[in-house]
PyMOL Python script that loads the backbone (N, CA, C, O; Angstrom):
from pymol import cmd

cmd.read_pdbstr("""\
ATOM      1  N   MET A   1     105.221 121.079  88.886  1.00  0.00           N
ATOM      2  CA  MET A   1     106.130 118.876  88.634  1.00  0.00           C
ATOM      3  C   MET A   1     105.043 118.120  88.154  1.00  0.00           C
ATOM      4  O   MET A   1     103.893 118.119  88.592  1.00  0.00           O
ATOM      5  N   ALA A   2     105.438 117.577  87.361  1.00  0.00           N
ATOM      6  CA  ALA A   2     104.697 116.013  87.386  1.00  0.00           C
ATOM      7  C   ALA A   2     104.504 115.080  88.198  1.00  0.00           C
ATOM      8  O   ALA A   2     105.480 114.582  88.760  1.00  0.00           O
ATOM      9  N   GLU A   3     103.641 114.771  88.373  1.00  0.00           N
ATOM     10  CA  GLU A   3     102.866 113.352  89.924  1.00  0.00           C
ATOM     11  C   GLU A   3     103.934 112.390  89.795  1.00  0.00           C
ATOM     12  O   GLU A   3     104.635 112.736  88.844  1.00  0.00           O
ATOM     13  N   THR A   4     104.389 111.282  90.359  1.00  0.00           N
ATOM     14  CA  THR A   4     104.635 109.962  89.983  1.00  0.00           C
ATOM     15  C   THR A   4     103.502 109.424  89.677  1.00  0.00           C
ATOM     16  O   THR A   4     102.392 109.918  89.876  1.00  0.00           O
ATOM     17  N   ARG A   5     103.828 108.075  89.028  1.00  0.00           N
ATOM     18  CA  ARG A   5     102.555 106.952  89.079  1.00  0.00           C
ATOM     19  C   ARG A   5     102.104 106.482  90.519  1.00  0.00           C
ATOM     20  O   ARG A   5     101.067 105.820  90.567  1.00  0.00           O
ATOM     21  N   PRO A   6     102.767 106.749  91.688  1.00  0.00           N
ATOM     22  CA  PRO A   6     102.762 105.785  92.993  1.00  0.00           C
ATOM     23  C   PRO A   6     102.074 106.850  93.474  1.00  0.00           C
ATOM     24  O   PRO A   6     101.141 106.435  94.161  1.00  0.00           O
ATOM     25  N   GLU A   7     102.112 108.184  93.421  1.00  0.00           N
ATOM     26  CA  GLU A   7     101.538 109.356  94.077  1.00  0.00           C
ATOM     27  C   GLU A   7     100.416 109.617  93.263  1.00  0.00           C
ATOM     28  O   GLU A   7      99.702 110.544  93.644  1.00  0.00           O
ATOM     29  N   ALA A   8     100.093 109.034  92.250  1.00  0.00           N
ATOM     30  CA  ALA A   8      98.301 109.106  91.076  1.00  0.00           C
ATOM     31  C   ALA A   8      98.054 108.417  92.130  1.00  0.00           C
ATOM     32  O   ALA A   8      97.566 108.907  93.149  1.00  0.00           O
ATOM     33  N   TYR A   9      98.497 106.708  91.932  1.00  0.00           N
ATOM     34  CA  TYR A   9      97.465 106.067  92.045  1.00  0.00           C
ATOM     35  C   TYR A   9      97.082 106.253  94.427  1.00  0.00           C
ATOM     36  O   TYR A   9      96.089 106.022  95.115  1.00  0.00           O
ATOM     37  N   LEU A  10      98.245 106.663  94.697  1.00  0.00           N
ATOM     38  CA  LEU A  10      97.813 107.293  96.253  1.00  0.00           C
ATOM     39  C   LEU A  10      96.162 108.110  96.237  1.00  0.00           C
ATOM     40  O   LEU A  10      95.230 107.625  96.879  1.00  0.00           O
ATOM     41  N   GLU A  11      95.999 109.464  95.362  1.00  0.00           N
ATOM     42  CA  GLU A  11      95.276 109.856  95.661  1.00  0.00           C
ATOM     43  C   GLU A  11      93.640 109.405  94.552  1.00  0.00           C
ATOM     44  O   GLU A  11      92.560 109.990  94.462  1.00  0.00           O
ATOM     45  N   LEU A  12      94.213 108.020  93.819  1.00  0.00           N
ATOM     46  CA  LEU A  12      93.206 108.249  93.916  1.00  0.00           C
ATOM     47  C   LEU A  12      92.124 107.146  94.497  1.00  0.00           C
ATOM     48  O   LEU A  12      90.906 107.053  94.348  1.00  0.00           O
ATOM     49  N   ILE A  13      93.308 106.164  95.392  1.00  0.00           N
ATOM     50  CA  ILE A  13      92.931 105.342  96.659  1.00  0.00           C
ATOM     51  C   ILE A  13      92.129 106.454  97.543  1.00  0.00           C
ATOM     52  O   ILE A  13      91.101 106.140  98.143  1.00  0.00           O
ATOM     53  N   GLN A  14      92.602 107.616  97.580  1.00  0.00           N
ATOM     54  CA  GLN A  14      92.213 108.093  98.648  1.00  0.00           C
ATOM     55  C   GLN A  14      90.268 108.864  98.130  1.00  0.00           C
ATOM     56  O   GLN A  14      89.256 108.885  98.829  1.00  0.00           O
ATOM     57  N   THR A  15      90.473 109.359  96.710  1.00  0.00           N
ATOM     58  CA  THR A  15      89.063 109.899  96.430  1.00  0.00           C
ATOM     59  C   THR A  15      88.271 108.428  96.594  1.00  0.00           C
ATOM     60  O   THR A  15      87.310 108.361  97.361  1.00  0.00           O
ATOM     61  N   LEU A  16      88.801 107.035  95.697  1.00  0.00           N
ATOM     62  CA  LEU A  16      87.416 106.193  96.193  1.00  0.00           C
ATOM     63  C   LEU A  16      87.387 106.520  97.166  1.00  0.00           C
ATOM     64  O   LEU A  16      86.742 107.568  97.182  1.00  0.00           O
ATOM     65  N   LEU A  17      88.014 106.029  98.975  1.00  0.00           N
ATOM     66  CA  LEU A  17      87.115 105.991 100.564  1.00  0.00           C
ATOM     67  C   LEU A  17      87.277 106.783 100.320  1.00  0.00           C
ATOM     68  O   LEU A  17      88.434 106.869 100.732  1.00  0.00           O
ATOM     69  N   ASN A  18      86.967 108.169  99.663  1.00  0.00           N
ATOM     70  CA  ASN A  18      85.761 109.666 100.104  1.00  0.00           C
ATOM     71  C   ASN A  18      85.387 109.771  99.514  1.00  0.00           C
ATOM     72  O   ASN A  18      85.513 110.882  98.999  1.00  0.00           O
ATOM     73  N   CYS A  19      84.593 108.907  98.937  1.00  0.00           N
ATOM     74  CA  CYS A  19      83.690 108.890  97.325  1.00  0.00           C
ATOM     75  C   CYS A  19      82.305 108.732  97.996  1.00  0.00           C
ATOM     76  O   CYS A  19      82.206 107.885  98.884  1.00  0.00           O
ATOM     77  N   PRO A  20      81.041 109.598  97.590  1.00  0.00           N
ATOM     78  CA  PRO A  20      80.147 108.364  97.897  1.00  0.00           C
ATOM     79  C   PRO A  20      79.645 107.812  97.361  1.00  0.00           C
ATOM     80  O   PRO A  20      79.236 108.245  96.284  1.00  0.00           O
ATOM     81  N   ASN A  21      79.210 105.830  97.983  1.00  0.00           N
ATOM     82  CA  ASN A  21      78.990 104.877  97.850  1.00  0.00           C
ATOM     83  C   ASN A  21      78.671 104.904  96.776  1.00  0.00           C
ATOM     84  O   ASN A  21      78.182 105.977  96.424  1.00  0.00           O
ATOM     85  N   GLY A  22      78.766 103.789  95.712  1.00  0.00           N
ATOM     86  CA  GLY A  22      78.530 103.731  94.095  1.00  0.00           C
ATOM     87  C   GLY A  22      78.705 104.596  93.235  1.00  0.00           C
ATOM     88  O   GLY A  22      77.885 104.772  92.334  1.00  0.00           O
ATOM     89  N   GLU A  23      79.814 105.300  93.357  1.00  0.00           N
ATOM     90  CA  GLU A  23      80.253 106.083  92.959  1.00  0.00           C
ATOM     91  C   GLU A  23      81.486 105.689  92.609  1.00  0.00           C
ATOM     92  O   GLU A  23      82.113 106.455  91.877  1.00  0.00           O
ATOM     93  N   GLU A  24      81.985 104.704  92.943  1.00  0.00           N
ATOM     94  CA  GLU A  24      83.619 103.755  92.368  1.00  0.00           C
ATOM     95  C   GLU A  24      83.642 103.854  91.064  1.00  0.00           C
ATOM     96  O   GLU A  24      84.471 104.469  90.394  1.00  0.00           O
ATOM     97  N   SER A  25      82.568 103.141  90.627  1.00  0.00           N
ATOM     98  CA  SER A  25      83.171 102.705  88.996  1.00  0.00           C
ATOM     99  C   SER A  25      82.835 104.046  88.259  1.00  0.00           C
ATOM    100  O   SER A  25      82.703 103.826  87.055  1.00  0.00           O
ATOM    101  N   ALA A  26      82.757 104.613  88.399  1.00  0.00           N
ATOM    102  CA  ALA A  26      82.076 106.089  87.960  1.00  0.00           C
ATOM    103  C   ALA A  26      84.217 106.772  87.745  1.00  0.00           C
ATOM    104  O   ALA A  26      84.779 107.063  86.689  1.00  0.00           O
ATOM    105  N   ILE A  27      84.735 106.793  88.991  1.00  0.00           N
ATOM    106  CA  ILE A  27      85.973 107.547  89.514  1.00  0.00           C
ATOM    107  C   ILE A  27      87.220 105.630  88.857  1.00  0.00           C
ATOM    108  O   ILE A  27      88.421 105.457  88.645  1.00  0.00           O
ATOM    109  N   LEU A  28      86.654 105.209  88.830  1.00  0.00           N
ATOM    110  CA  LEU A  28      87.465 104.405  87.989  1.00  0.00           C
ATOM    111  C   LEU A  28      87.301 104.310  86.662  1.00  0.00           C
ATOM    112  O   LEU A  28      88.256 103.796  86.081  1.00  0.00           O
ATOM    113  N   ASN A  29      86.254 104.692  85.895  1.00  0.00           N
ATOM    114  CA  ASN A  29      86.156 104.666  84.410  1.00  0.00           C
ATOM    115  C   ASN A  29      86.737 106.451  84.300  1.00  0.00           C
ATOM    116  O   ASN A  29      86.893 106.621  83.091  1.00  0.00           O
ATOM    117  N   ALA A  30      86.869 106.934  84.567  1.00  0.00           N
ATOM    118  CA  ALA A  30      87.687 108.643  85.005  1.00  0.00           C
ATOM    119  C   ALA A  30      88.954 108.184  84.940  1.00  0.00           C
ATOM    120  O   ALA A  30      89.805 108.864  84.368  1.00  0.00           O
ATOM    121  N   ASN A  31      89.120 107.543  85.243  1.00  0.00           N
ATOM    122  CA  ASN A  31      90.575 107.361  85.684  1.00  0.00           C
ATOM    123  C   ASN A  31      91.280 105.885  85.073  1.00  0.00           C
ATOM    124  O   ASN A  31      92.382 106.285  84.698  1.00  0.00           O
ATOM    125  N   SER A  32      91.251 105.118  84.921  1.00  0.00           N
ATOM    126  CA  SER A  32      91.696 104.097  83.541  1.00  0.00           C
ATOM    127  C   SER A  32      92.397 103.969  83.753  1.00  0.00           C
ATOM    128  O   SER A  32      92.714 103.108  84.575  1.00  0.00           O
ATOM    129  N   ASP A  33      93.590 105.137  82.862  1.00  0.00           N
ATOM    130  CA  ASP A  33      94.792 104.984  82.737  1.00  0.00           C
ATOM    131  C   ASP A  33      95.198 104.694  83.795  1.00  0.00           C
ATOM    132  O   ASP A  33      96.309 104.278  83.468  1.00  0.00           O
ATOM    133  N   LEU A  34      95.128 104.534  85.408  1.00  0.00           N
ATOM    134  CA  LEU A  34      95.711 104.141  86.543  1.00  0.00           C
ATOM    135  C   LEU A  34      95.243 102.902  86.988  1.00  0.00           C
ATOM    136  O   LEU A  34      95.808 102.568  88.029  1.00  0.00           O
ATOM    137  N   VAL A  35      93.909 101.599  86.335  1.00  0.00           N
ATOM    138  CA  VAL A  35      93.760 100.699  86.407  1.00  0.00           C
ATOM    139  C   VAL A  35      94.935 100.383  85.754  1.00  0.00           C
ATOM    140  O   VAL A  35      95.454 100.629  84.665  1.00  0.00           O
ATOM    141  N   ASP A  36      95.297  99.511  87.161  1.00  0.00           N
ATOM    142  CA  ASP A  36      96.599  98.420  86.212  1.00  0.00           C
ATOM    143  C   ASP A  36      97.619  97.504  87.697  1.00  0.00           C
ATOM    144  O   ASP A  36      97.828  98.246  88.657  1.00  0.00           O
ATOM    145  N   GLY A  37      98.002  96.496  87.788  1.00  0.00           N
ATOM    146  CA  GLY A  37      98.279  95.910  88.205  1.00  0.00           C
ATOM    147  C   GLY A  37      99.468  96.460  89.653  1.00  0.00           C
ATOM    148  O   GLY A  37      99.640  95.851  90.709  1.00  0.00           O
ATOM    149  N   GLY A  38     100.193  97.912  89.167  1.00  0.00           N
ATOM    150  CA  GLY A  38     100.945  99.078  89.930  1.00  0.00           C
ATOM    151  C   GLY A  38      99.619  99.722  91.233  1.00  0.00           C
ATOM    152  O   GLY A  38     100.163 100.274  92.188  1.00  0.00           O
ATOM    153  N   LEU A  39      98.107  99.679  91.302  1.00  0.00           N
ATOM    154  CA  LEU A  39      97.510 100.044  91.619  1.00  0.00           C
ATOM    155  C   LEU A  39      96.941  99.338  92.481  1.00  0.00           C
ATOM    156  O   LEU A  39      96.464  99.837  93.500  1.00  0.00           O
ATOM    157  N   ILE A  40      96.893  97.996  92.200  1.00  0.00           N
ATOM    158  CA  ILE A  40      96.299  96.825  92.988  1.00  0.00           C
ATOM    159  C   ILE A  40      97.376  96.545  94.427  1.00  0.00           C
ATOM    160  O   ILE A  40      97.235  96.495  95.649  1.00  0.00           O
ATOM    161  N   GLU A  41      98.473  96.409  93.447  1.00  0.00           N
ATOM    162  CA  GLU A  41      99.538  96.343  94.576  1.00  0.00           C
ATOM    163  C   GLU A  41      99.303  97.815  95.412  1.00  0.00           C
ATOM    164  O   GLU A  41      98.517  97.437  96.281  1.00  0.00           O
ATOM    165  N   LYS A  42      99.450  98.790  95.578  1.00  0.00           N
ATOM    166  CA  LYS A  42      98.900  99.897  95.831  1.00  0.00           C
ATOM    167  C   LYS A  42      98.237  99.696  97.317  1.00  0.00           C
ATOM    168  O   LYS A  42      98.628  99.527  98.472  1.00  0.00           O
ATOM    169  N   MET A  43      96.909  99.825  96.549  1.00  0.00           N
ATOM    170  CA  MET A  43      95.695  99.027  97.501  1.00  0.00           C
ATOM    171  C   MET A  43      95.689  97.746  98.545  1.00  0.00           C
ATOM    172  O   MET A  43      94.874  97.353  99.380  1.00  0.00           O
ATOM    173  N   ILE A  44      97.141  97.225  98.049  1.00  0.00           N
ATOM    174  CA  ILE A  44      97.458  95.768  99.113  1.00  0.00           C
ATOM    175  C   ILE A  44      97.853  97.130  99.864  1.00  0.00           C
ATOM    176  O   ILE A  44      97.202  97.532 100.829  1.00  0.00           O
ATOM    177  N   GLU A  45      98.622  97.601  99.510  1.00  0.00           N
ATOM    178  CA  GLU A  45      99.807  98.554 100.969  1.00  0.00           C
ATOM    179  C   GLU A  45      98.717  99.180 101.766  1.00  0.00           C
ATOM    180  O   GLU A  45      98.539  99.074 102.980  1.00  0.00           O
ATOM    181  N   VAL A  46      97.900  99.961 100.756  1.00  0.00           N
ATOM    182  CA  VAL A  46      97.099 101.001 101.801  1.00  0.00           C
ATOM    183  C   VAL A  46      96.636 100.170 103.264  1.00  0.00           C
ATOM    184  O   VAL A  46      96.859 100.148 104.474  1.00  0.00           O
ATOM    185  N   ALA A  47      95.539  99.288 101.810  1.00  0.00           N
ATOM    186  CA  ALA A  47      94.496  97.974 102.953  1.00  0.00           C
ATOM    187  C   ALA A  47      95.361  97.994 104.628  1.00  0.00           C
ATOM    188  O   ALA A  47      94.958  98.551 105.649  1.00  0.00           O
ATOM    189  N   GLU A  48      96.645  97.181 104.436  1.00  0.00           N
ATOM    190  CA  GLU A  48      97.759  96.972 105.441  1.00  0.00           C
ATOM    191  C   GLU A  48      97.914  98.480 106.295  1.00  0.00           C
ATOM    192  O   GLU A  48      97.475  98.813 107.395  1.00  0.00           O
ATOM    193  N   PHE A  49      98.478  98.992 105.598  1.00  0.00           N
ATOM    194  CA  PHE A  49      98.709  99.930 107.194  1.00  0.00           C
ATOM    195  C   PHE A  49      97.542 100.446 107.772  1.00  0.00           C
ATOM    196  O   PHE A  49      97.383 100.480 108.992  1.00  0.00           O
ATOM    197  N   LEU A  50      96.400 101.004 106.650  1.00  0.00           N
ATOM    198  CA  LEU A  50      95.404 101.126 107.454  1.00  0.00           C
ATOM    199  C   LEU A  50      94.872  99.799 108.702  1.00  0.00           C
ATOM    200  O   LEU A  50      94.221  99.565 109.720  1.00  0.00           O
ATOM    201  N   ALA A  51      95.226  99.577 108.277  1.00  0.00           N
ATOM    202  CA  ALA A  51      94.489  97.529 109.415  1.00  0.00           C
ATOM    203  C   ALA A  51      95.512  97.729 109.875  1.00  0.00           C
ATOM    204  O   ALA A  51      95.115  97.906 111.027  1.00  0.00           O
ATOM    205  N   GLU A  52      97.186  97.931 109.971  1.00  0.00           N
ATOM    206  CA  GLU A  52      97.778  98.592 111.093  1.00  0.00           C
ATOM    207  C   GLU A  52      97.529  99.219 112.312  1.00  0.00           C
ATOM    208  O   GLU A  52      97.882  98.781 113.407  1.00  0.00           O
ATOM    209  N   ARG A  53      96.652 100.699 112.016  1.00  0.00           N
ATOM    210  CA  ARG A  53      95.965 101.153 111.918  1.00  0.00           C
ATOM    211  C   ARG A  53      95.792 101.548 113.518  1.00  0.00           C
ATOM    212  O   ARG A  53      96.086 102.252 114.485  1.00  0.00           O
ATOM    213  N   GLY A  54      94.735  99.996 112.667  1.00  0.00           N
ATOM    214  CA  GLY A  54      92.932  99.343 113.899  1.00  0.00           C
ATOM    215  C   GLY A  54      91.978 100.415 112.672  1.00  0.00           C
ATOM    216  O   GLY A  54      90.974 100.839 113.243  1.00  0.00           O
ATOM    217  N   GLU A  55      92.033 100.742 111.713  1.00  0.00           N
ATOM    218  CA  GLU A  55      90.758 101.402 110.255  1.00  0.00           C
ATOM    219  C   GLU A  55      89.843 100.510 109.573  1.00  0.00           C
ATOM    220  O   GLU A  55      89.104 100.906 108.671  1.00  0.00           O
ATOM    221  N   ASN A  56      89.880  99.271 110.001  1.00  0.00           N
ATOM    222  CA  ASN A  56      88.947  98.207 109.728  1.00  0.00           C
ATOM    223  C   ASN A  56      88.284  99.078 108.703  1.00  0.00           C
ATOM    224  O   ASN A  56      88.539  98.979 107.502  1.00  0.00           O
ATOM    225  N   ASN A  57      87.515  99.845 109.152  1.00  0.00           N
ATOM    226  CA  ASN A  57      86.838 100.533 108.390  1.00  0.00           C
ATOM    227  C   ASN A  57      87.117 100.372 107.040  1.00  0.00           C
ATOM    228  O   ASN A  57      86.652  99.304 106.640  1.00  0.00           O
ATOM    229  N   TYR A  58      87.644 100.955 106.245  1.00  0.00           N
ATOM    230  CA  TYR A  58      88.347 101.202 105.294  1.00  0.00           C
ATOM    231  C   TYR A  58      89.588 100.356 104.747  1.00  0.00           C
ATOM    232  O   TYR A  58      90.071 100.593 103.640  1.00  0.00           O
ATOM    233  N   ALA A  59      90.172  99.153 105.761  1.00  0.00           N
ATOM    234  CA  ALA A  59      90.922  98.622 105.496  1.00  0.00           C
ATOM    235  C   ALA A  59      90.217  97.418 104.533  1.00  0.00           C
ATOM    236  O   ALA A  59      90.785  96.895 103.574  1.00  0.00           O
ATOM    237  N   VAL A  60      89.313  97.207 104.845  1.00  0.00           N
ATOM    238  CA  VAL A  60      88.325  95.876 104.348  1.00  0.00           C
ATOM    239  C   VAL A  60      87.420  95.363 102.846  1.00  0.00           C
ATOM    240  O   VAL A  60      86.789  94.307 102.837  1.00  0.00           O
TER     241      VAL A  60
END
""", "prot")
cmd.dss("prot")
cmd.show_as("cartoon", "prot")
cmd.util.cbc("prot")
cmd.orient("prot")
């Protein structure tokens, strides 16, 4: 089954959170089809969720 766009956003965000420092740009370039306003909105949601859980290292 094909992944929905919101699921793809979450997968990309997870990849970015766990990638080695400095690799973010390459990951975003490789997934440029997902870099849009929807990704930004999902990033904000994830950051707020992580901040509520006290995971401030990821939420900043």
